[in-house]
Phi, psi and omega in degrees: 000315180296321182298317181292315172303315183294321179291321183293317182291333178282321178291318176295324180289325178289331183272340181279135183296137181296320180237146177295139176273152175305128177264131177255143180237096180291142179232150180200150181185150159248117178245152175238122182259142175279132188279123179269333177194144180220157182210151176225153172216182185309320182230028177189183181203167177196168181201159170239145183209167184210163176172191181225144169192201180236123174255115177305131183098339185236331187092208186287131175224158162258162185204151177219148179193176178227153180217137185213130177207154179169183181225139172266089184299337185280350184275349190303147348274040177305134185287343181240045184283339178249152180220164179205127175224157183205123178233141185211132179245117175259135181235126183274170180298337179264014174074011175281142181235154178231133174242119181253139184220140177228137173219138169212154172222155182201175189271156175292338182280349181278137178293311179253139170294154173295157173311143178271091179273130173266154167236156177275118180269330182200141175224139176223173187070232178288345176267002179299127182088004180279150162238170184180155179205161185178194183238139172249128181237116172282122182270166185305122179291158176250138180244151174286167178305327187273008177088007179282135173290123185252309185226133175242108179276152180204149173259133186232119179226151175163191185222130166264141181230147177220146176278000000 
């Protein structure tokens, strides 16, 4: 009997992974931020926004962020004449936060800018030690009748990973 038990423990031990594998948490949402401040200049624009919503994989969140984009037309043919940035802080109902950051640059000669890829810059609470990456897709903004930027919707997809 002891031999059978020892054999079973050895077989199970050999089949069990020696180290834990990374756990992935897919996240996705379409969120709409209320614009709290916006700015424009000759060849670019930006805004600050905030709101609440539900992120699949996280639950209910509040969020705040900034968005900035433009082109330095006097820098042509500089390969990095245009830029796009997007920063977002997500706060869960339990006050855990995730800070996502996106930066991209491209040439004036490119018809379409590259995808706006985010990385996880900081996670605290239950997200301490996480890494992550994904895509943010800015959707068509909404304006008041007087032309004031009012809402900035965006689609967020990606994966958070922990060891």
